[in-house]
C-alpha positions as CSV (number, residue, x, y, z in Angstrom):
1,M,48.2,-133.9,-101.8
2,H,46.7,-133.9,-98.4
3,N,43.5,-135.9,-97.6
4,N,42.2,-135.4,-94.1
5,K,40.9,-139.0,-94.0
6,N,37.5,-137.8,-92.9
7,N,35.3,-138.8,-95.7
8,I,31.7,-137.5,-95.3
9,E,28.7,-139.5,-96.4
10,L,25.7,-137.5,-97.5
11,G,22.9,-139.4,-99.1
12,R,24.2,-141.3,-102.0
13,F,27.5,-139.3,-102.1
14,V,30.9,-139.7,-100.4
15,I,32.7,-136.4,-100.1
16,C,36.5,-136.3,-99.6
17,P,38.0,-132.8,-99.2
18,M,41.7,-132.5,-100.1
19,S,44.4,-129.9,-100.3
20,R,47.5,-129.7,-102.6
21,A,50.6,-127.6,-101.9
22,R,51.6,-125.2,-104.7
23,K,55.2,-124.2,-105.6
24,D,54.6,-120.7,-104.4
25,G,53.8,-122.0,-100.9
26,A,50.0,-121.5,-101.1
27,F,47.5,-124.4,-101.2
28,D,44.8,-125.4,-103.5
29,A,41.4,-126.9,-102.4
30,L,40.1,-129.9,-104.1
31,V,37.1,-132.2,-103.4
32,S,36.2,-135.7,-104.6
33,I,32.5,-136.5,-104.7
34,R,31.8,-140.2,-105.3
35,S,28.6,-142.0,-106.0
36,G,27.4,-145.4,-107.1
37,R,29.2,-148.7,-106.7
38,G,31.4,-151.0,-108.7
39,M,31.2,-150.5,-112.5
40,A,28.5,-147.9,-112.0
41,S,30.5,-145.6,-109.7
42,V,31.3,-142.0,-110.6
43,D,34.0,-139.9,-109.0
44,R,34.0,-136.1,-109.6
45,V,37.0,-134.2,-108.6
46,M,36.8,-130.4,-108.5
47,C,39.8,-128.0,-108.1
48,F,38.8,-124.6,-106.9
49,V,40.3,-121.3,-108.1
50,P,41.1,-119.5,-104.8
51,K,44.6,-120.0,-103.3
52,F,44.8,-120.6,-99.5
53,S,47.6,-119.8,-97.0
54,S,47.1,-123.0,-95.1
55,T,46.1,-126.6,-95.6
56,H,43.4,-126.2,-93.0
57,A,41.8,-123.3,-94.8
58,A,41.9,-125.2,-98.2
59,L,40.3,-128.3,-96.6
60,R,37.6,-126.2,-94.9
61,Y,36.8,-124.6,-98.3
62,A,36.7,-127.9,-100.1
63,R,34.5,-129.5,-97.5
64,E,32.0,-126.6,-97.5
65,H,31.7,-126.6,-101.3
66,G,31.6,-130.3,-101.6
67,L,28.7,-130.5,-99.1
68,A,26.9,-127.7,-100.9
69,W,27.2,-129.5,-104.2
70,A,25.9,-132.8,-102.9
71,R,23.0,-131.1,-101.1
72,C,21.9,-129.6,-104.5
73,H,22.1,-132.9,-106.4
C-alpha cells in the first residue's frame, strides 16, 4: 500500500489518500478519513471500484473523492 504522506486537514477531518497495487498490475484507490481524538476518534476507509494504471492516478482519485466527502459532511 502506498501512502503519499501528504495528509490533508479539512475542518474536523484528516484525509489520507492511498493506493494499493493489484496482482494484475493495476492500482486501487483508497482514502482514510479520520475525525475526533482519542477514544472518540473515527477512521473511515473507502476503497473505490475503478482500477488505475498508475499510483499517481489512484492517489489523485482518492484525494478528490476524500475531499468531496469531507466537504459534504
